[in-house]
Every structure is written in structure tokens, then in C-alpha cells.
Phi, psi and omega in degrees: 000125175296138183272133175260103180278136183222148173255110181205159177267178185298321179298317180293324177298316179295319179296316181301313185282326178291325180301327183301322187249013186252137174255324178227136175240119174259118193233156168203132189283142170202137178296139357261026184267347189307317182303329179302308180293326179295319179296314182298317178296318178297313183293323177298317179297328179279353178088018180296140182258144174277188183293342180269003180080020182247154171272131181294136175269118184252130178234117176268124184262182186271350180193171177294325177298319178294320179296317179294322176297320178294321176299317180298311183295320181294319177296319178299334180272359174094019179251136175293119193231145185224153169218172185220131184196186180191162166053226180303330178299319180293320181298326177294343181270349189303316179305317179288330178297321176301318180292314182300316180289319180296330179267007175058051181254132189276054176278163177227128174252123173262122188236123171271093193306131187221152179301141175271147175293123174235259175289343180202162176276140174222131178273002188265186198252141158198193189258015182300322182289313183290329179290338175284356182248003188291348181263002187283340186103352175289147168285139180247120183237124185253136175245148184257341185201170183302324177295319179292326176302315179300309186287311183286334175301319176295319179300318181301310182295314182294317180291328177297319181294312183286322186274348178064028176230143180284155182240141167248105180263119187233156178207163188291128178297137184066302185305320178247322183297328183250008176277125179268130179224159171272108186231175174257121181273136178285138180272136182302324182296337179273352189259334185302322182295343180277344182289128176285099186294327178295315177297323179292319178295320180294324176298315178298320183291334178278356187292158175289116186208129181297342178286334176218076188295150175213164182260131178228159171067036181283167168261133183243149177265168183300341184296332185231343189298314181302312181299318183289328177295321180287339182297341181283350184307321185298324180293318180289326181293324182268354183295318180303323178295321179293317179300313179298324177301315181284330172299319179294320182292315179293324179295322177295324179290320187261348187065026174242116184289134179234140180220156175301318178230108185269121177263136178224133177129198184286129181289349177250023182296141174260344181229129180222161174256155169232129184202171176225152171087198189295335180298337180300322178292321177297319180296319181299314179297322179290325176299318177298320179297315181290323179298324176294347178248025171068026176261130179263108185216156182215178180217136165253112178270112183279121176259303178271105182268327173226129355290144181277108184275094188300315183296319178295322179296314182296324179293337182283342184276123177301150183297339185275351188293133176240339182223140179229134172248119180260125180254124178249139176257047177201165176233130179243090187302134176089347181279161177286350177180168179282165192303309182297320178301316180294320180295315181296315180301317178294318181300324183288349175296338179272355180283145184273016178213159182278129178228131178278133182236128173235162180229156178209161179249147180211160162063021179295141180055041177064021173301129183302137175245113191253163177303325179296324178292323177294322176299318178298318179294324179293316179298323176294320183296320184267005180284168181298320179230082182296136179281132177263159178056037181277171173234151172231152177098349177226167171251109181270098180261017178250303180252358170058044179261352185283149176273160180302142177272130180257163173294137185295150180240152179259116179249009181295143176301148181301135180093359179289132174260123179242138182228146171229124182238133183258147178203182176247144181307130179077012179268000176095354184296313180297315181298318178298320181288329174298317178296322179299312180297319179295320180293312181297316183294323183275330188257004179220173177272003181285147168278146183229146178218140175219140175219140186236129180259125180248138171291146181295345177284349178059246184302124182090347177277177182283139173236148173232130177251117179256118182239140175224143175225137183204163177278342179248158178304140183262114183257353185273112177295000000 
């Protein structure tokens, strides 16, 4: 298959792949997800066709709740429907998410995961919003970089159709949604054959239609509600197999291997990390740094978080592992641990050997997570008395949970050119640097990466443009 190289950020990658499988998009803008809906709206206005030869019908609603309601209604009418959101906007969709999942409707929500407002508002990224949705019945699929957004975005749509369960496909707000990379874009002509046409026809036939009427949205009494709620178990149980099936198909097309739980590192590692999102790429680079210093360490990058496939997770753990550090990008006050940490701890109860598990928090509100911080977490993990419920990236002088801060290390591949340019919001610096990356990426054999830091004041605030160019793929966020 000829490769179509494209220079795009995570939001554009999500928009590109979602447009392929979308018939109706119910949208409402919220930072940092807005560009996804804007691209879809623009392409529809230009007459772009999806894999079915249709122009996507885009409806902008008056709120996120309205968008979710429109998605629910459109799915009920038999149209493949998508939306894009983040943060409080996603939380406003939760009531409809329960209905969409409970009615086995194959919608897809693409979420640029963002901090929830607590003691203050933050437009920046962490996993607080998506973790608030893990009980809705949606499948949760995590991507670590723009290329994975392209590949796993396709998996989300295809598995939703065949598995009859909706998907929340998420990636880190700003850190991944706005990171520009040189990636391979999937061609629409290669994707139509992956759609389970039988499952799609069955979805259409189940739609609300006066030609074949059905009853929906009833009120149930205790005599049957519990039983019917449990009846959905079979769909969740078989979904991991369906997701892996499509991971294998997309992987065969792209020659990029995809797994529910991706292991990276030494096969004889005694200490490993478990994480989701963009930090996984940072951990991978740090693992290479530690391996060069004779340290045996590994990473399990979680892609399918819900349903959590325990057997697949346990198979991903090397037999030599004795200690695991789980990194969560969210805080659940008052809990005994953060969500991923609790899931991993429960899964390990099925393991036939004793493994020590600790958890830590990182990267809330887009706080930078650096290789030096990962090294600090690794040193804590292999210490005689590893600290649990720790934090990295901050100095906690109130509850003293933070790990020691180390001097930063450079893990960039040899020959990488890195640039940092400062500007003021709306002065043209960011736009000029985006053009620079596009020109270099398209007109040379170099890999290119760009990331832009915006002040929350936006126009008139401080901007930083981070550019990298290298002969090898750039994995360091």
C-alpha cells in the first residue's frame, strides 16, 4: 500500500478518521476539542465524501447536552453518529451516554481529555473528564500520539459497529490534540472493506422507523430491570476480542502492531510502568535511556481501558516482573487510589505470583512530565520502601507526597534539531512555525514535530513554539 504522508495534529487526525465512518455529527465547541468539529464541518461544506460515498450531515447544537441528545436520537434513527468534546462538556453528555450504551448504539465520542473545573478552571489536559465516564458502559480507548489517533480512531468506529457498543476514544488535550507530527494518514478507499456490513445492516434494521415500529425508553419495575441490565454483560465480554481483531486488521494494513495492552522494554524486566496517553512515549524514551545504563525496565501502555480485559493484561506482563508502578493522570480525592491503579491491583489478584503495586499521579492540568521525573519514579519503584500515592512534576510542601526532582536529561535521538521560539498571542509566531513544520515535513525526508504552549489568556498572552526535526521518528512529547 502506498503511504500517504501527512503533517497534522491530533485533532486533525481524529477528524480525518472519524469523517470516514460518520453519517451525522452532532457538535458543540469546547477547548481543546473544537478543531475536530471545525474540520468536519469544513470538509462537509466542501463536499468531501465518507467511505460510504456520503457527505456528513453536521448539526451544531446549543450546548453539549443538546449535542449528546442529538447523537442519541440520530443513532436511534439508524445513522452512524459522532461527536467531539472535552472536560465539562463531556460531563454534560453523561446522562445521554448511559442511554446510548444501554441501548447498544454504536456511537463514537472523540475526546481531547481536559482538566475538570474544581478549585479553579483549567483549559489544559489530564484524564479527569474521561475517568468520570468509565461507569457509563462506553468502551474507553486511549491513544498516545497523532499516529495512534489515526489508527485507533479507525478501530473505535469499526469495533463500535460490530460490537454494538459506543466508544469514547480519548487522547491528551493540547499535549496530543495540538501536537503536529509527520504521520501516515489512512486512505478511505482502504477502509470500507473493514466495515462489518452485516452488523451495519442489523443496526439500520433496529432503528426507530414507522415501517417496523418498536418500543423504546420504557419504565421498568424491579421484576425485570436487574435481569435486563445484566443481559448486556455478553456484549462487554466479547468486545475486547473485537477490538483486537480490528487492531490486527489495521496493523496489517499499516505494518504498525496494535494491542489492547502494548508492552515495551526488556522482556526480563523486574520493574515496569503501566500508563495511558502521551506519557507512554516519554516512558518509552526513558526506558531506552535506562537500558543503556543496564537497567531492565518495561512499560505496559493501556489502549483499551474499558472493558478492562484482565487476561490480556496479565499476558502482557513479563514473567520476571516483581514490581509495578501505575501512573494516573487524574486525582480522585478520598479514594484508596486512582482508577487505573485500582484496576491493575484488582487484575493482579488473578496472577499466580506476588507482585508489588504502587501508584502515582502526574501531569494534572498539562503539567509537563519529563524523563527525569520518570527516572525518579523508577528509582522509587526499585527502592527498599517505595512510596505509594506519590506525585511527580511538582513539589508538594503540604502533604509531602512528591518524589525528589532530578536534573533534566536529554533523551532525544542523536542529530535531533530542537528549537524553542517565544511570542505573544496573535502575533503570528505560532502560525509561522506551523508553516515551517509543514514545509520541512512535506519537502524533506526529515521527521517533524511541533507543539505550542498557549497562555490561558490566549490573545496577548505568552506563546512558546517547540519544534523538532530528525532523521528518525520523534517519540518524545
